[in-house]
N, C-alpha and C positions, 0 to 999 in steps of 0.2 A: 524656833522661838528666839534663839540667840541672834540670828541674822535679822529678824524683824526688829528686835530691840536695838541693834546697832544702827539699822536704817532710820528708825525713829529718833534715836539720839543724834545722829548726824544731821537729820532734817531739823531737829530742834536747835542744834548748834548754829546751823546756817541761818535759820530764822531769827534766832536771838542776836547773832552778830549783825545781821542786816537791819534789824529793828532797833538795835541799841542806840544808834544815833538819834532816831526819832523819839525814843523814850527819854533820852537826855534833854531834848528840847521841851517836852511837854510834861514829863512825870516829875513828881516830887522826890526829894532825896530819900525819904523813907521807903517809898515804893521801889526805887531803884535798888536800895539795899536789900529789900525782901526778894526781888527778882534775882539778884546776884547770888544771894545765899541759897535760894532754891536751886539755881543752876549748879552751884559748886557742891552742895550737900546731897542732892538727889539725882539730878540727871547725869552728871559726869560720872559718879560712881556706878550708876546703873549701866552706862555705856561701857565702862572698863570691865565690869563683871561679865557683860554679854560678850565682849571681845575675848576674854579669857575662856568663856564657855565654848565659843565657836572654835577657838584655837585648839582646845582639848578634843572636840569632836572631830576635827580634821587632822589631828595629830597622826593617826595611822596612815592616812594617804600621804601626808607630808614626809613621814619617815620612809614609806615604801618607795616614793618617787625621788628620794634624795640622790644627788650625784656624788655624795661623799663616799670614797672608796675605803674609808677606815671602818671596816665592818668588824669591829671588835666585840667583845662579849657584852660590854655595857650597852652598845647600840642594839645588839640582838635582844637583850633583856628589855630594853625600852620599847622596841617594836612589838615584842610579845605582850607586854603589859598594856600597850596602847590598843592593840587589836582585841585583847580580852575585855578591856573596859568598854570599847565600842560594841562588842557583842553583848555584854551585859545590858548596856543601855538599850539596844535594839530589842532584846528579849523582854525587858521590863516594859518598854513601850508597847509591844504587842500584847502583853498580858493586861496592861492598863487599858488599852483600847478595847479589848474584847471582854474583860471581866468587870472592870470598874465602871466604864462608860457604856457597857453592853451594846457596843456598835458591831456592825457586820462588815466583814472585809469586802463583801459584794458591793457595799455602798461606795467604794473607792472608784469603781469603773463606771463609764457612761451607761445610760439606760437605753436599751433597745425598745422601740415602739411596738414590736411584734413578739415580745417575750416578756417574762417576768422582769419588772424594773429593778433598779438597784435598791429601792427602798421597800420592796415587797417583804412583808413580815408575816402577815396572816391572810389567808384566802378562804373563801367559802366554796366547798366542793359542790359541783353541780351534778345531780343524779341524771342518769339516762332514762329514756322512755321505758316504761314497764311493759310495753307490748310484747307478746310472745313471738310474733313473726320476726323472721331474720331481717327482712327488708326494713321494717320500721325500727328495729334496734340499731340500724346503721345511721339513724337520724336522731341524735341525742336531743333531749329537751333543753340542753344548754345553749342551743341556737336562739332561744327566746331571751327576752330581757329579764332582769332580776325582778323578783317579786317584791311586794312592799316590805315584808319582814326581812328579806335579804338586803334591801336597800337601807333599812334601819341599822342592820348589823354592819354593813359596809361603811355607813356614816360614822359609827363608833370607831371602827378600825382606822378610817381615814383621819379622824380627829386626833387620834393618838399617834399614828405613824406617818401620816401624810400620804399624798399621791404616790403610788408605787413607782411612777416613772420619774417625776421631778422632785418628789419629797416635800412639796409645799403642803402645809396644813390649811391654807386658805383662811387664815384668822381674820383677815379684813375684807373678805369677799362676801357680797350679799348672797343670802341663801334663798332657795326656792322652797315653796310648800310642797310636801308630799301629798298626792291626791287622797282625798277622803280622810285627812288627818290634819292635826295642827303642828306636826313636826316639820322642821325645815332641814333640807338636805342640800349639800353642795358637791357631793361626789357621785360619779357615775359608776355603775357596775361594769367593769371591763372584763370581757372574756379573754382568758389566757390559756392556750393560744387563741388568737382572734378567730372569728367564725370562718372567714375565708381561708385562713391558714389551716384550721381544723378540717374543713371540707377537702382541701387539697391533700392533706395527709391521709384522710380516710379513703380517698379515691385512688390511692396507689395500689398497684395490682396485688402486692403481697398482703396488704391489709384487707383488701376485698376477699382474697382467698381464705385468709385466716379468720375473717369476720371480726376484726379488731377495730375499735374506734379510739380516738385520742381522748384522754381525760382532760376536762377543762375545770377551771376554777374562776371565781369572781374575785377581782381585786379592786380597791377604790382608786379612781382616777379622776383628775380634775378636767374641766371642760376644755382648756387649752390643749392638753396632751391628747384628749379624746379626739378633738378636731384634727390635730396633726396626724394622729394614727389613721384616721379615716381617709385623709387625703393621700397619705403614702400608700395605703393598701389599694385605693382606687386606681392610682396611677400604675401600680405594679400589676394589678389584674388586667387593666386595659393593655398594658405592654406585653402580656403573656409571660410574666415572670414564672419560671419553673420552681423556684424555691421562695415562696412568700415569707417563710419564717425568717429569712435573712434580709428582707426588704427594709425593715426598720432599724437595722444595725449599721455598723461602719460609720461612714460620714453622715448618715441620716440620724444617728442616735442622739440622744439628749445629753449634753454635757452640763453637769451640775457642780463642777469643781469650785465655783465661787459661792455656793450656797453654804452658809455656816451651819454646822451640825455640832452636837455635843462631843462627838469623837475627835473633832479637830483640836480640842483642848489637850489632847494627849501629849503633844510635844512640849507645850508650856509646862504641864504638870511634871513631866519627867525632868525638864530643865530645872525647875524650882527644887524638886526633891534632891537632885544631884549636885546643886551648887549653892543654894541659899543657906547661909549659916555655917557652911563647912569651914574648918580652919580657925574658927574663932576661939575654940578651946584648946587648940593645938599649941604645944610649947614652942614648936618651930616658928609659929606665927609671931610670937613676941620677940624673937631674935632676928627676924627678917628686917633688912634695912633698905631694900630696893624693890622695885616693882617686879623684877624677874624672880626674886626669891619669894615674894608674896604669891605670884602666879604658880610657882612650883608647889608651895604649901597648899594652895587651893586645889591643884591637880591631884596631889597625893591624898588630901583629905576627901576629895570627891570619890576617888577610887576606893578608899577605905569604906566609905558609906555605901557605895553600890555593892562592894564585895560583901558587906554585912547583910544587905538585903538578899543577896544570893545565898548566903549561909542560912538565913532565916527560912527561905523557901525550901532549901534542901532539908532542914530539920523538920519542917512541916510535912513534906512528902514522906520522909522516913517514918514519922510518927503515924501518918495515915496508913502507910504500908504495914507497919507493925500491928496496928489495930485491926486491919483487915485480915492479917494472918492469924491473929488470935481468935477472931470471930470464926474464921474458916476452920480452924483446928478445934473449936468448941471450948476454948479456955475461958 
């Protein structure tokens, strides 16, 4: 978040400096005064705060890679404080990503077309055939398409969580009518593992000996990902691929790193919590006369705030542990 703010501020500075001559030719004096005040009061302070944030986040690496041989006690204490602060920031970021934004760590990785996608949250289990013969039990009914009720449920899941492969909710995609109903659907029921993959796994000698079949589930999938999956599996089957489960991964997987999700706001929220407003009520801030002193006040105040969050979490866990202990002991 800090690097992005710095880049945006630098871009704004370059744009404003290159356009200032054109503004001077065409704009009125009042308009120029408003633009200059906006640049001086808003953009430049935001850039300076972002630079200090990035400097504090990279401080542990800077101290660790320094060539200064003066390894005195103050430097050791500074290195320790910097690493502890970075560790607290990382832990708070992980907790924010998982608990506040309710995001899944699996969503950070690319999606395989032949396995559960990075955005798979809920699936519909597919029951096997109820026939009593062993040969028919080896052919699950999951090899069929999803029923109408299953497709309605998959549409609800897809509208909430998106395609399990690419994460798209298809908000602006035209929908098709479900047969014999007035409801419109845009998601397919994707077998996971796919049918050809499940057949290959079921035909392995140890599964045939033990009479085991792979369990499948339906996940919502968009048309584009469904077509890509079908093409990959068709080529893999024609080429005699021995492990179809891996055919849709690796270089063939779907990269969704540029798709904006709510979990991507974690870095910005942690940066705001750790930097915005810190140092304003600190007595050292009033006595600082240089930018270096102000930066040091910001650093120490930010550390105090993050440390207070750590202590609050520790007290919360301690109270929960004591409550559970009292309940366990019947008090």
